C-alpha positions in Angstrom: -80.7 -93.9 13.3 -82.6 -94.3 10.2 -82.1 -92.2 7.7 -85.1 -90.7 6.2 -86.8 -91.6 2.5 -86.7 -88.4 0.9 -85.2 -84.8 1.9 -87.0 -81.7 1.1 -84.8 -78.8 1.0 -86.3 -75.2 0.4 -84.6 -72.4 0.0 -86.1 -68.8 0.8 -85.1 -65.2 1.1 -88.0 -62.4 2.4 -90.8 -64.9 1.7 -92.6 -64.3 4.7 -96.0 -64.1 2.9 -95.6 -68.0 1.5 -93.1 -69.7 3.2 -96.0 -71.3 5.8 -98.1 -72.5 3.1 -94.8 -74.0 1.2 -93.7 -75.6 4.8 -97.3 -76.9 5.2 -97.8 -78.2 1.8 -94.3 -80.8 2.5 -95.9 -81.6 5.9 -99.4 -82.7 4.3 -97.2 -85.4 2.0 -98.6 -88.1 4.2 -94.6 -89.1 5.1 -93.6 -89.8 8.4 -90.9 -88.3 10.4 -88.8 -90.7 10.3 -89.2 -90.9 6.6 -89.2 -87.0 5.7 -86.7 -84.5 6.5 -87.4 -80.7 5.9 -84.2 -78.3 5.7 -84.9 -74.7 5.1 -82.5 -72.0 4.2 -82.6 -68.9 4.8 -80.6 -66.9 2.2 -80.0 -64.0 4.6 -83.9 -63.1 5.0 -84.6 -59.4 6.3 -88.1 -60.0 7.2 -89.8 -62.4 9.5 -89.3 -65.7 7.8 -86.8 -66.7 10.8 -89.9 -66.8 13.7 -92.5 -68.3 11.1 -90.4 -71.5 10.2 -90.0 -71.7 14.0 -93.7 -72.8 14.5 -92.7 -76.2 12.5 -89.8 -77.2 14.6 -88.5 -79.7 15.2 -89.8 -81.1 12.1 -88.2 -78.4 10.3 -84.6 -77.5 10.9 -83.9 -74.5 9.8 -80.3 -72.7 8.3 -79.7 -69.2 8.6 -76.4 -67.7 6.1 -75.8 -64.3 4.6 -77.4 -63.8 1.7 -75.8 -65.2 -1.8 -78.2 -66.6 -4.3 -80.3 -69.9 -4.8 -76.9 -71.7 -5.8 -75.2 -70.5 -2.6 -78.3 -71.9 -0.4 -78.4 -75.2 -2.0 -74.4 -75.3 -1.7 -75.1 -74.9 2.2 -78.2 -77.5 2.2 -77.4 -80.1 0.3 -74.7 -81.1 3.0 -77.3 -80.9 5.8 -79.7 -83.7 4.0 -78.9 -87.6 4.3 -81.9 -89.3 2.4 -81.1 -91.0 -1.0 -83.6 -88.7 -2.8 -83.9 -84.9 -2.6 -87.1 -82.5 -3.3 -86.4 -79.0 -3.8 -89.2 -76.5 -3.5 -88.8 -72.7 -3.6 -90.8 -71.0 -0.1 -93.0 -68.8 -2.7 -94.4 -72.4 -4.3 -96.5 -75.1 -2.6 -97.1 -79.2 -3.4 -100.2 -81.1 -4.2 -100.6 -83.3 -1.9 -99.3 -86.7 -3.1 -96.3 -85.5 -5.0 -93.7 -86.8 -2.9 -95.1 -90.2 -3.3 -95.4 -89.9 -7.2 -91.7 -89.1 -7.1 -90.7 -91.8 -5.2 -92.5 -94.1 -7.0 -90.6 -93.7 -10.3 -87.1 -93.8 -8.5 -87.7 -97.4 -7.0 -89.7 -98.2 -10.1 -87.3 -97.1 -12.7 -83.7 -97.1 -11.4 -82.3 -95.6 -14.6 -84.0 -92.7 -13.7 -81.7 -89.6 -12.3 -84.7 -87.0 -11.8 -88.0 -86.8 -11.7 -90.4 -83.6 -12.5 -94.0 -83.2 -13.3 -96.8 -80.8 -14.5 -97.9 -78.0 -12.4 -100.5 -75.4 -12.0 -99.3 -71.6 -12.2 -100.6 -69.0 -10.4 -101.0 -65.4 -11.3 -100.8 -63.4 -7.4 -101.8 -60.2 -8.9 -104.4 -61.2 -11.7 -105.6 -63.9 -9.8 -105.7 -66.3 -12.4 -104.6 -70.0 -12.5 -103.6 -72.3 -15.0 -102.5 -76.2 -15.3 -99.4 -77.0 -17.4 -99.5 -80.8 -17.6 -97.7 -83.2 -20.2 -99.7 -85.0 -22.7 -98.4 -87.8 -21.2 -95.3 -89.1 -19.0 -92.3 -88.5 -20.7 -88.4 -90.0 -20.8 -85.9 -87.7 -21.1 -81.7 -87.9 -22.0 -78.9 -86.2 -23.7 -78.0 -89.6 -25.7 -77.8 -87.8 -28.9 -78.2 -84.6 -30.5 -82.2 -85.5 -31.4 -83.3 -86.8 -28.2 -81.4 -83.7 -27.0 -83.4 -81.1 -28.7 -86.7 -83.0 -27.4 -85.4 -82.6 -23.9 -84.6 -78.8 -24.1 -88.7 -78.7 -24.1 -89.0 -80.4 -21.0 -87.0 -78.2 -18.6 -90.2 -76.4 -17.7 -91.4 -79.2 -15.9 -87.9 -79.9 -14.1 -88.1 -76.4 -12.3 -86.5 -75.9 -8.8 -90.0 -76.6 -7.1 -90.9 -79.9 -9.6 -87.3 -81.3 -9.3 -86.2 -84.3 -7.0 -83.2 -86.2 -8.0 -81.0 -89.0 -6.9 -78.4 -88.3 -3.7 -75.8 -89.9 -5.8 -76.3 -87.6 -8.9 -75.8 -84.7 -7.2 -72.9 -85.6 -5.4 -71.9 -86.4 -8.7 -72.9 -83.0 -10.1 -71.0 -81.9 -7.1 -70.2 -77.9 -6.4 -71.7 -75.5 -8.5 -70.2 -71.7 -9.4 -72.8 -69.2 -7.5 -72.7 -66.9 -10.5 -75.0 -68.8 -11.9 -77.6 -67.8 -9.3 -80.1 -70.9 -10.3 -79.2 -74.5 -9.7 -82.2 -75.9 -11.7 -81.0 -75.8 -15.0 -77.5 -77.2 -14.7 -78.8 -79.7 -12.0 -81.3 -81.2 -14.5 -79.1 -81.3 -17.4 -76.6 -83.1 -15.4 -78.5 -85.4 -14.2 -80.4 -86.1 -17.9 -76.7 -86.9 -18.9 -76.1 -89.6 -16.3 -79.4 -91.1 -17.0 -83.2 -90.4 -17.9 -85.2 -87.4 -16.5 -88.9 -88.3 -16.0 -91.5 -86.3 -16.0 -95.4 -87.2 -14.7 -98.4 -86.3 -16.4 -99.9 -84.7 -13.0 -99.9 -81.5 -11.7 -98.2 -82.1 -8.5 -97.2 -78.6 -7.7 -98.1 -74.7 -7.8 -95.9 -72.7 -9.3 -96.8 -68.8 -8.0 -95.9 -65.8 -10.3 -95.5 -62.7 -8.5 -94.2 -59.2 -8.6 -90.5 -59.8 -7.7 -90.8 -63.3 -9.6 -87.5 -62.9 -12.0 -89.9 -64.5 -14.9 -93.0 -62.4 -14.4 -92.0 -59.7 -16.6 -90.2 -60.6 -19.9 -89.4 -57.1 -21.5 -90.7 -54.4 -19.4 -88.4 -54.5 -16.5 -84.7 -53.5 -17.6 -83.2 -54.5 -14.7 -85.0 -58.1 -15.3 -84.0 -58.4 -19.1 -80.4 -57.6 -17.8 -80.1 -59.8 -15.1 -81.6 -62.7 -17.7 -78.8 -62.0 -20.2 -76.3 -62.3 -16.9 -77.7 -65.9 -15.7 -77.7 -67.1 -19.7 -74.1 -66.0 -19.9 -73.0 -67.7 -17.3 -74.5 -70.8 -17.9 -73.2 -70.9 -21.3 -69.7 -70.5 -20.1 -69.8 -73.2 -17.6 -72.7 -76.1 -19.3 -70.4 -77.0 -22.2 -67.4 -78.2 -20.6 -69.3 -79.7 -17.5 -71.6 -81.5 -20.0 -68.4 -82.7 -22.0 -66.8 -84.2 -18.8 -69.9 -86.0 -18.2 -69.5 -88.1 -21.2 -72.1 -85.8 -23.3 -70.7 -85.6 -27.2 -70.4 -81.6 -28.7 -72.9 -82.2 -31.0 -75.6 -83.2 -28.1 -74.1 -80.3 -26.1 -74.7 -78.4 -28.7 -78.2 -79.2 -29.9 -79.8 -78.7 -26.2 -77.8 -75.5 -25.8 -78.8 -74.2 -28.7 -82.0 -72.1 -27.6 -80.0 -70.6 -25.0 -77.2 -69.5 -27.0 -80.4 -67.8 -29.5 -82.2 -66.1 -26.6 -78.8 -65.0 -25.0 -78.1 -63.2 -28.5 -81.5 -61.7 -28.4 -81.1 -60.2 -25.2 -77.5 -58.9 -25.9 -79.4 -56.7 -29.0 -82.4 -56.0 -26.9 -79.7 -54.7 -24.5 -76.9 -53.0 -26.4 -78.1 -53.0 -29.9 -75.9 -54.0 -32.7 -76.4 -54.5 -36.2 -79.5 -55.2 -38.3 -77.7 -58.2 -39.9 -77.1 -59.8 -36.8 -81.1 -59.5 -35.9 -81.3 -61.2 -39.1 -79.3 -64.1 -39.1 -80.7 -65.1 -35.2 -84.2 -64.8 -35.9 -83.2 -67.1 -39.1 -81.5 -69.5 -36.7 -84.9 -69.3 -34.5 -87.0 -70.2 -37.1 -85.3 -73.4 -38.3 -84.8 -74.4 -34.3 -88.9 -73.5 -33.8 -90.8 -75.4 -36.9 -90.3 -78.6 -38.7 -92.5 -77.4 -41.8 -94.4 -74.5 -42.5 -96.9 -73.8 -45.6 -95.9 -71.3 -48.1 -97.7 -68.6 -47.1 -96.3 -68.9 -43.8 -93.0 -68.9 -45.2 -93.7 -65.9 -47.1 -94.9 -63.9 -43.8 -91.5 -64.9 -42.0 -89.0 -64.2 -44.8 -90.9 -60.4 -44.6 -90.1 -60.7 -41.2 -86.7 -61.6 -41.8 -86.6 -58.8 -44.4 -87.9 -56.0 -41.7 -85.0 -56.9 -39.4 -82.2 -55.2 -41.9 -84.4 -52.0 -41.9 -84.4 -51.1 -38.0 -82.0 -51.1 -35.4 -82.0 -54.5 -33.4 -83.6 -53.0 -30.1 -86.4 -51.5 -32.5 -87.6 -54.8 -33.9 -87.9 -56.6 -30.5 -89.6 -53.8 -29.4 -92.0 -54.0 -32.1 -92.0 -57.7 -32.0 -93.1 -57.7 -28.0 -95.7 -54.5 -29.0 -97.3 -57.5 -31.7 -97.4 -60.6 -29.0 -99.0 -58.1 -25.7 -101.9 -56.8 -28.3 -102.1 -60.8 -29.5 -101.7 -59.8 -33.5 -100.6 -63.6 -34.0 -104.2 -64.2 -34.0 -104.4 -62.7 -37.5 -101.6 -65.0 -38.8 -103.6 -68.1 -38.7 -105.0 -67.3 -41.9 -101.6 -68.1 -43.8 -102.0 -71.5 -41.9 -100.4 -73.2 -38.7 -96.6 -74.1 -38.9 -95.9 -77.5 -37.5 -93.6 -77.3 -34.7 -90.2 -78.9 -34.1 -91.0 -81.8 -32.0 -91.4 -81.6 -28.4 -93.2 -82.1 -25.0 -97.0 -81.5 -25.9 -98.7 -79.4 -22.9 -101.9 -79.3 -21.9 -103.1 -75.9 -20.8 -106.4 -74.9 -19.3 -107.6 -72.3 -16.7 -108.5 -73.5 -13.6 -110.3 -71.8 -10.4 -107.6 -70.2 -8.5 -106.1 -72.5 -5.3 -106.8 -71.0 -2.0 
């Protein structure tokens, strides 16, 4: 029996409202049954997911397991795929027509490419608004040295689960991932870049749905989400440095690509557990140095005023004030001080669009 060209691995947990749209978007990619393999791993859903997926048989293979998180679903599903390329999709997202062909073209034309991502449309389920988020051009990302690794970090949103496709042999080299990481996209995309280039296409080829059950829908209001993000980041920072090192990435490069995660992990620790004011001062000074290449004297004075303020209040209080400042869009008044020049990063074009049907 001829192997398919591409395998699509879909993970789902209680997504009965979205799973049919996700599956339909895969079947509308224009590939024949012999070219396209679709595997759905149900991570112990308690809703009507199984009967909805059954409607797509025999084009879709359904695997049910006990609830264990996204990585456990990946660990069960990947061995069930057979194609040389694997594309991932969360059941609450969906793809634009032509996504798979665009990805396969990159793999065919650029043998050194280990992973492919792309721009997307962010769909806000509750507000009914949507916006495109697309790189200004097609980018090649790698972990060859600290400078390019710092740049590669900015490409991670375009290599998230529903935008990520990886060569099968690279996934085999990556091997098993510990369940405590919860999500597999960050470890897979970084380890794929350790073995070659990741390409991010300047096309909105997928739809990323934000809804109330999405972990990243709320940044600070939901204390449980904040705690969960903190635990996930801690797990990443325990697993990734030695794993990247074994894959041939230098310690300086590992530090460069993971520093934002380390800083965010420390910020979440201070939000959750509080700490000492000088810890906030040191953290925010490092975040400032990482974020900007240069800035005006007036902007520097403003930032030093903010840094000084960290020394006069508990960390939790400072970050609550900073969240309030952001939520009320008070940053717009900062523009009179001159816009700082950000550190080199992928330039993304964002614009509001009509909500997709």
